[in-house]
N, C-alpha and C positions, 0 to 999 in steps of 0.2 A: 590500532583503529582507534585511538583515542577515548573519549569517555564509553565506558561499555554498555551504556544504558542507551539503548534506541529510543528515540525520539519517540513519546507517547503521544506525540500527537498523528504519527503516523498511523496511518489504516488498514485495516485487513480486510477482506472480501466480505468475513463473517460481520465486521463493526458496520456496514452498510446494508445486510440483507435483512428486510422486513420479517417479522414474526410471520410463524406457520400458523395458519389459522388452523382449529378444532376439523373443520369441513374436509380442510385438505389431508391433514392426517389421517382422518375415517377414512377417504378414497385411497391413501397411499396403502395404510392397514389392509383393507379388501383386495387390493390389488397384491400384495405380498402374500394374503390368504387363497387367491386364485391361483397365481403364477409361479409362486416361491416355493409354495406348500402343497399346491395341487387339492385344496380342500374349498367346500362352499362352506357359509356358516352355521347352516342346521345342522351340519355332522362336526364340525371342527372339536377336537380338544382342547384342554386349556394348554396344551404342549404345541397345537397348532396354532392358538393364538398366541403366545407367547413367541412362538417364531417369526411369527407376521407383523408383531409389534417391533421385536428386536430387527427383522430387516430394514421395516421402513424407518426407524430410530439410524441404523447403520446407512442407509441414503442419506441424511442429514448431514452424515458426519463427514462421509467420502469426498463430495465437493469440498469441504474445508481442509479434509486430509492432504487432494491432489493441489490445493490452492497454498498450502502450507509448504510442501516439499517443493514446488515451483520457486516457490519465495525464497527459500534457504538456498535454492542452486542460483538464483538469480542473481541475490547479495552477497553470495559466497562467505555469508558469516559461518564463523567457528563453530563447528558440531561435536555435540559433546555424546560420548558414550558408555552406558551405564553396563558393566558387566557384573550379573549376579547370577547365583545358581538359584535363587527365589525371588518370584515376582506374586505375593500374595494378594491378587488382585481383588479375591470375590465376586460376586454376583456384577453383573456390566450394566445391564439394563437401566435400572433407577440411576445408575451414577452416571449413565450416558446423556439419558433426558434433566437429570437436575443441570448438567454442566452446560446444557445445550439450551436450557431454559423451558424445557417443553414437557416437562413433567405434568403437568397442571391442566395445559391442552389437551397431551393426551389421554390423561384421565378422564376429561370432557368428552373427546372422539368417542373412546373405548365406550362410555355409559350409554352412547346412541345405540352402540351396536351389542348390549345387555352384556357386557365384559367389566370384570374388576381389576383395576389395574394392580390394586395391592395384592389379589391371589396370583397373579400371574408372575408377580415378583418371587414369588415362593417357589415356581415350577422351575428358574434357573437355578443349577447346579453352581456350587462355587468351584470355580478352579482352583483345582489342589496344585499349586504350583510353588508353595510355601509350606515352612514350618510355624512359623510364629514372627518376632520381631523383626527379623531380619528382610523378611520377603515381604512383611508388609511395610516397612520402611523404604522399600525400594520402589512398592507399587505407589507410597506416597509422595516419592521423590517424582515418578513419572509421571504423576497429576501437575506437581507444581512446575517441573520444564514444561509442561505444554501449558499451563495457565500463565508464564511467565515469558511465553513466546521465544525458547531456546529450542534452538535445533536439535534434536537428541533422538537416540536410538537407545532402547534398553535391549537386551541382549541375554537370552537365557535358554533354557529347555524346556520343549514341549514333552512334559511329562505326559506319558499315556494313564497314568492310574496315581502320578504326584504322592504325595505324602499318604499313608494310610489312614484308613476311615477307623476312627478307634471305636468299639463296642465293649460293652461290660458284662461280660459273663460269670456268673458265679462272683461278682466283686473284681473279677481280674480284667485289666485290661486286653485285649485280642485286638490284632491286627488283621483287617479286611482290606482288600482293596477298593482305592476309591475311583470307580470307574465313571469319571466326569465327562469323558468323553464319549460314551456308550450312544447318545443320542445327537451328536455331531454339536458342533461350535458354532453358531450364527456370526461371532464376532470377526473369526479367522479368516484370512486370504492364502491360501496355501502360494508358496512362488517356487515352481519348479525350476524356473528361470536360474535362480539363486540355489546353485546348490553346488557342495564342494565336495571332494574326495578329503579325507582326513585319514590319515596314514597310522598304524601303530607298528610296534617292532622290528624288524627287520634288520639291516645293515648300513654302515654309514661308507661311503667309498671318498676317498682322497685323491684328488688329480691336480699336478702341477700343470699350469698352463704356459703358453711361449709368453705371456708379460711377467712370469715368474712367480703369480700369485698362486697359493693354494685352493683351491676348491674342494667345499663337500658337497656329496650328493647323498642324501639319504634315500635308501630304498627300501620300503616298508614293505612288510610280511602280509600285511593286512589292510586293507582299507573300507573304510564306512563312508557313506554318503551322509553328508547332513545337508536337508530340505527345509528353506525355511517357509514358516508360518508367520505372517503378518497382522497383528492385532492394533487397529487405531486406540491411541490414548488422546482424549480429547480433554482440551484445557478449561477453565473455567471461563461462561458466556460463549464457547466455539470458537475463541479468537485465534487459535490455532491448535493444531494436532501432531502428534509425533508418532513414532511407530515402536511398537512392542515385536521385536523379532525372536523366535522362538525356534529351537533348531529341532528337527525328529530324526533320529537314526535310521537308515536302511541300508541293507548290502545290496552292492552293486549288482550281483548275479542273485536276487532270490529266492531262484529256484532252480535245484539242480535237477534237469527233466532226465538225464543219464542215469542217475541214482532211482529217482522215482520208478521208471521203467525196470531196472532190477530188482524192484522189490522193496528197495529201501525208502519205503516213505515217510519216516521220520528223517532219515538223515539227509534227505532232499531238500529238508527246509532249515538245517542245522547253521548253515551260514547267517540266514534272515535271522534266526533267532537271537543268536551272538550277537550281531548288531543293532538289534532291536532292543536288545536290553541296555542299552546304554540309555536310552529314553523311555524306559520302562516306569520306572521308580524314583522317587527323590530319596536322597539317603538311603540308598541299600547297608544293609548292615554290615559293618566293616569288621565282624567279630572273628571272619574266616579271611585264609589271604585272597582267596575269589572275590569274597566282599569289597577287599582293598583294592584289588585292582581294578575292578566295577566302576568304584569312584573314583579313582584315577583316570579312566576312560572316561568318565562322563566328564570333570573337567575340564581335561584337554580339549574332548569333542567338541566343547561349546566355546572355549577360549580359541581353538583354533580356526572353526570355523566363523567367529564375529570378527576377528582379525583381517581373515583372507578377504571377509566381506566390505569391511570399513577401508582396507586398501585398495581394494578394488575400485569404492565408491570414490576415494582420494584422487588416485591417478585418475581416473575418468575426468574428473572436475580440475584438479590441478597439477597433472601432468607429472610432476618431481616427488618421489617419495620422500626425497631428502625434507620435504615441508610439512611431511606429516605434524611435527610439533606444533606448528604454527596454526595448523587449519584443523587440529582434532585433540580432543581431551578424552582419556579414558582414564575413567574411574573404576577402581578392582573394589567391588565390595566384600570386603573380608579376604580369607586368603584362598577362598575355592579359585578363584581364576587368578591365582598368581603366577601359574604356569606359562599364562602370557606376555611374561618379561622374555622368558627364554624362545616361545613363539615369535616374537616380533622380532627377537634378533634373528631367528633362522630368516624369516622373511625378507628382511633389510639385506643379510648378508649373502645367505646363499639362493634365494631367488632373484634378487633384484641388485647385486653385488656391490651394496657398500662396504667401504672398510670398515673393520671392525672400531675402531675410535669414535669414527663418524654416526655408525649406528648405533651405539650404545647414548650419543650425544641425543641421537631423535627419540631413542627410548625412553630415557628419563624424561625430556622434555615433554614426553606425548603422556606419559602415566601418572595419574597418584591414585592413594592405597587408604581406603577407610577399615582401621581396626576396631573389632567389636567384641575384644575380648582382652581381659588381663590374666584370662588362666594359661600356664603356660602349654599343658596338653592340649588347648583348643587351638592353638595355632599349628597348625597343620605340619605336618613333616611326612617323608614317605621315604621306606627304605631304597637307597642306592642299590640294591641289585632289582627290586623291578622298576626302579626309574631306569637303571641301563638297559632292561629287557623290553621294556615297554616302549621305552621313548629315548633312543641311542645317542641320534643327535643331538638331543634337549640337554642330556647327561653332558654329554663335552661340553655344548657351550656354558652347563652351569659350571663346570669345574674351570671354564675359563673366565667367566666373569668373577668369581671368586677368588682366581687368581691376582687378575686386576684391583680387585676390590680390597684384599688384604695387603698388596705391595701397596700401595696408595694411601691403606691407614699406617704401615710403617714408617713411609716416606713424611708422614705429617708427626711423626713421634712417637705412634702407639707401637710398643715394643713389648709389653706386658705379655706373657703367653695366655696367661687366663681371659685378657679381654680380648685377643686375637681368637680364640677360641671360642668366646661366646658371640664374637660377631661373625665368624665364618657361615658359609650356606651349608657348610657339611657338620651335622652333628657327630661327634667321633665316640659318643659316651653310648653302652648297650647298643650297639649294631650303628653302622653310619646312615645315617638319615638326610635326606635332604630337609631343610626347613623355608619352609614357604612364606612365615611372615618375614625372613630376614632377607628372600629373593623380593617380595613385594617392596622392601624399606627401600634396599637400594637401588631399585629399579626405578622408583617413581621422585619425581620432582617436591610431592608436598605427601605427608602422612597426616590422617586426622584422626583425633578420639571422636568421641559423639557425646561429651556432654564434658562440666568443666572439670569436675574433678577426676573422670576416666581419664583424660588427657593428660592432665597432672603426673596421675599415679603410672600414667604408659611410660611417658619421661623417666620415671623413678625405677621401674619395676621392669616390665617384659623388654623394654628397648631403651635400656639406659646407658648401655655402652654402646649403642647403634645412636643414639639422641648425642654423645661425648662426639664421637667420630665424626657425626654429619649433623652439627648443629643449625637450628631454625627450620630444619625441614619437618617438625612437628607442629601441627595447628589443630586448634579447637573450631570443630562444627556441631554445636549440640542440635541433636537429632530434633523433629519435627513431626505434625500430623497434619493431613487434609482435615482442616477443621471444619470445613464446609461439608464435608461428607459426614463428620460426627456430629454435625448439628441439624443441618436442613435435613439429610435423608433419614438420619436414626432418631430424630428429637423433634420431630417438628413442632410439638407443643411447645417446649422452650423456644426454638428458633421465633414461633409467633410472636413471644414476649419480647424478644429482642428486638424485635422489626418493631412492634407496638411503642415500644420505650425508646430507645435508642436511634430507629431506623434502618433499612435496607441495608445500608452502607457498611455496619458494623458484621455484616455477612460477606462482604466483598472484601474486606480488609479488617485484618487481625486485629490492627491494635485500635480500631476505632472501638471494639469490645469493652476497653477500661472505660468505657461511659456508662456501661452498665452497673458500675460499682456504686454509683450515686443510686441507685435503686434499693440499694442494701437495706435502707432503713424505712422504706415504702411498704406500709402493711398489707396494702394490697397487691402488688407484686411479689411479695414474697409469699402472700395465700395462692396467688396464680403459679407460681415457679412451684409451691409443694402440691398444689391438685396437677400438674402437668406431669410430675415425677410420680405421684401415685396412679396416675394412669399407667405411665409406663411399668410400673411393679404389677399393677392388676395384670396388663399384658404378660408380663415376666411369669408371674404365677400361675398362668392360664397354661402358658408353654411348659411347666415344669409340672403342671397336674398331668397334660395330656403324656409328656415324654415317659415322666415317671410315677404317675397316681398318687404322689403327693401334694397334700393340700398345703399352702402357706399364708401366712396374714399378710399382706401387703401395706399394714400400718406399721408392721415390725420394722427394725432397723435391718435392711439389706447389707450384710457384711460380704463383702466378695473378691475373692483372691482367682483371678484368671489369667494364666500364663503357663508357658511349657513346664513341665514337671522337670523339676532339679534341686539338687540337695542344697544349693547357695541359693536359691530362691525362698528355700525354710518353709514350705507348705506345712510340711513336720511341725515346725513353731506355732503356727496357727493351728494345726490339729491337737498340740498338747494344749494351747489356750481353751479349746473348746473343750476338751474332756476335764479340766481345771473348772470352767465355769460350768460344767453338766454338774459336777461335784459338789461347786458351791453352791447353785440353785437347791439342790438336795437339800445339803446341809443346813441352809442358813433361808428358810423358805419367807424371813420378813424382810431379807435385802432387797433394796428396790433396784432388781436388774433392770435393763432396757430388753424388752422382746427383740430377739436376733435370728435373722435366716443367716446361718453361713453357707454360702453359696462358692464352691470350688469347681474349677472347669481345667481342661489343661493336659495335654499329651503327654508323656512317657517315650523317650526313642525306646525302639523294638528291642534294643538289646542293653537297655539301663535296666538292669534289676531292680535295684532299689529304688528307683523312680517311680517303678512297678507299685511295689510291694507300699509304697505310700500312697498311692491312689487306692491300694487294697482297705488299708488303714483306715482311710476318708472314709470309705464306704462304710465298714464294718461299724465307725463310730457311729455315722450316720442311722445304720440299721438300730443299734441299741437306744440310740439318744430318741430318735423318732418316734419310737415303740413304746417308751417310758411316760405313764401319764403323769408322773412324779412334778415334771417339769414345767406343766402348768402352762404351756404354751409359750414360754420363755425362751424356747432354743428350738432351732431345727436346724440340721445339716442336710446339706442335698451337694452332690456331684453330677454335673451335667457333662454327658459324652459327647466327643466330638467336637469340639472347640474348635472353631473358623470363624470368618469375618463374619458371615451371617448372622452367627450366633452369637457372637460380639455386639453386631448391632441390635440385638433383642437385648442384651442383659445392660450394656454400659448407660442407657437413658435411666436404668431402675436402680444403681447403686447410690448407696447412702455411704457408704464406709468403703474406701478403696486400699485394700492391704497390698503395701509396697516395701516387703519387711525383708528383702534379702542382705545378707551378710554384707556389712559395710565395706567397700573398696572391691567389690566382686561382680555389681552389674555395672554395665558400660553406661546403660543410658535409662533402657526402658521405655516405652511411649502409651504403654496402656495407662501409666499413672497419668499421663498427659490428658489422654483422653476422656477418662474418668473425670479429671477436677474439670476440666471443659462444660463436661455436663451435670457439674455441679455436686459431685461426690467429695468430699472431706477424705483426706488422705492421714493413713497410719503409715509410718514408714521409717526408715533409718536415713541418716544423712550419705545415701549412697546413688550413684549415678544422677540423674537428672530432678533425682529429690531435693538435691542442693538449691538447684537453680528453683524447682517448684516453692521451696518454702522463701526463697528469697521474693520470691513474685506476691505471693497470697497473705505471707505475713505469718508468725509465729502462733498467733491466736486463731489462725483457719486452717490447723494442720496438726498432726500428733506426732511428733517428732520421738523417736525412743533409741536407746541403745548404745552402743561401741561406736564411735566413730571409725574410720579407715587406720587410723595411726593408733587407734589404743586396742583394735582388733589385731595387727601386728605385733604390739608390744604384749598381748596377752599369749599369743601364741609361742612368743618368744620364750615367756615364763611356764608352759605347759598348756595341754588341752585335754589333760586328764579333769573329768568335770565331778568326779566325785565329791568334793567339799562343798563345789557349789549348790549342787544336787541336794545336800544333808542339810542347806544353810537354807532352802526353799520349801517348805512344807507342800504347796501346791503342787510344784513340779514335781516332788518324789512320790507323791500320791498319784497323779496322772501316770509316770513313768512306772511304779509298780502294777498299777492296774493294767496299764497295754501288756507290759511285761509278761503279767500272771494268767493273760488269756481272758480278763472281763469281755475284750470287745470280739473276744475271737474264740467262742466255747468249742467251736468246732476242729481247733487245731491251739490249745492253751499256747503251744510253742512259738507259733507263728510270729511273733514279733520281739521273741526274746534275744535273738541276735540283734535286731537294730537296737533295743535299748541299752544292750551291754557295748555296742559299738558307740553309741551317743554319749554313755558314760565315761568311758575311757578316752574317747576319741572324738573330742567337740572342736571339730577341725571348724566348722561351720558356726561358730558360738550360739548354739540354740539356747543351752543351758545359762549360760554366761548373759544373755539378753533375755532370758526368760519373764524373772520378777519385772523389768524396765517395760516389756511390754504387757505384761497384765496390769501394769498400773497406770500406760497409757491405753487399755482397753476401758478400764475403769472411768479416766477420764472422759472417754468417747461415751460410754454410760451417761455421764452426768449431763455433758452439753445436750446429748440427743433429749435429755427430759426436758431442757430448756428450748422449745420448738423455735420460738422468734431468734435465738442465738445461733439455733444451727443453721436455718432457713438465711439468715443473715450471709454466715460463713459460706453456704452455698453459692449464693448469687455473687460474692467476693471472689469466690475460685475461678467460676466462669469468668467472670469481666478479667482479670488479670492473667490469663494465661492463652491469650492470642499469641504472645510473642514464642509461642510453641506452634506455631505454625510453620508447615514445610516451606512455603513461600519465603520466609525470611530463611529459612537454612540454604534452600536451593539458591536465594541471593547471595548469600555468603560463599557457597561455593563458587558462583559464577565470578565473582569479583576476586577472590584469593587466592583460589586453587587455578581453576579454569582459564582465565581472561578470556570469560567468553559473553557475548552481550546478549541482555535481555531486557525485556520489557514489564517493568514494575505494573502491578494495578494502583488505579489511581484512587 
């Protein structure tokens, strides 16, 4: 296709469309209120108005959507298919209006009707389609693929309840259903014409044809229907619109009338309930065999439906399935969709008659795989007996892929049994299991990490031997964020300052943000940025007062850690420093500590007992600290429940200090670090994940780096992870652990945290004790810089100016050029 970049002089329909007037939007909203919602303005509720505005906005998108689709068919450009179990898209109303450029006009139109757009924004539920960074990254990538006019589809599952809603009862996390679809979803279009039969179980028949070819026919014992629901994803300025197609599971025969008439009212619906369970909840607990099976059913269900759909589209447009790799690129977002490698082989060989070697060439040319973890246990694997029972044909295919793979390795001189065992698709240790990471690796032509450090460590650790056998497949693509959403939408105050100093183009092209650094020494700009930050902090303080009944001082340093609760992310290290700070404030009233509000938010996996205990500890510490008058307003501790995209949009503009303190070598990238730095927060963190690139971008003077490096962590673990001596040598750490372990923060159950403290003392795998003193000193440095307001605000502006490189537009352009070989139109 020559140069992958499409000529930027080429116009699209949206390039020449006149702007929509407030009068036109007002008329459209009123029409939707009448004919789609069925209400008149006098009796319309806030939700009625939200639906009317959403439908009116959707109408603006649909024309562009249909035009984008037709254009992709007309020019035959290569399509990208992004397979992800999560798409954390958040609320879509304001995002869509901002990308279309009609947010201000819509606000004006609604004012004439006596309706406040900001209030409507809060009516929309968050789409419960993801957990954290993985799903938010997928949402960012969908936005940037539309912005760069890449012909792309996202594929996932339309979860009825998605990830659970987190409530705190008695200080403990409780999981309740997130019923985001209860009142319908105005953004989606049901596509009953795109329904696919997805099989499970059964048996495989082998036939010998007259042409002497052996054919395999899978006879599933159970079939579930995948029904498509499409959500249009509009790019910046509405230049292009792509499709997010989510699959909902249904039974082919949802109701057994004979059973019902026989009095078995529950049994009459049992097949429907079993089928619909597939798209009921994101990440059902895999603590039981039934939970494990449901997760595998989910992953195969959406991978199979997506492949059947995209192969149908390819054949319709290009005729020959053999050219799939020339016209389609499939990106596997983590190992969840890795079964797609075996499924595409089944589709090519069993359903389309390709020879095995030809099908494998097409498969490898089509797939690429993004790895998101260095934790071996996080690289999914499935028990062989479960795979053989649930997906018998796929297990045969996996065995054949593995045999060819290992034979090829031997032919290239890799004869060592240890190496061959490590690269095998079957793990023979402690029960035979299928390694989905290895399957994704060998089935892909490119495998990418998501930060420079992560990619380097991936080559050296989890995929070391595979990288030796298949050199040059691993590449780096550092993650990015939709920087316009995290500035324009959630931080209008800072956005306006950037417009008035650098110009509107800085919100169009992230590279232009660099010019904002020139204003770091401008007192007027520093004061304006400080005022915008304080306004955001007042808004967050108001939210906290309403949600928790706690009053916090917006002039305090807002020290924030918002992410999934996990031991390697080290919320516990932050809590230990909080306790040590609490002790120091009481013991040394003359020390000039900076007033702090420690803010935590994040969910623990439903079956992750230790993570839930860490949440309980944070809340227990908050209860004691916040009730103690001797801290004199110098410390508050807050845990905000049910962290999601909308809550992040409230928190992130208000952050002063961003906690990115994972154990070095364990966080693949992180994206919260990018969002908070973009909004002017200073980072305190380890040299882990994308913190390395962040440090390089903003400079050592504008970030607080501490702790062991990845190589030092590895060396320290080799020497032993008993922390008894380290604790003895650190009075602040020792006192904090003694108080936690003895029940100072848990008077209702003095032994509650004894096991946690004992484990940390003798098994400091995540290097909390090893890094504590360095972390404590870094926090004191942060106190010192905070007291110098000129210095702090100067660093804040430099952070905002220099992290535009983390735009997901840049990341997606790199994918398009170096992995997908797909055309794109860069923003001017």
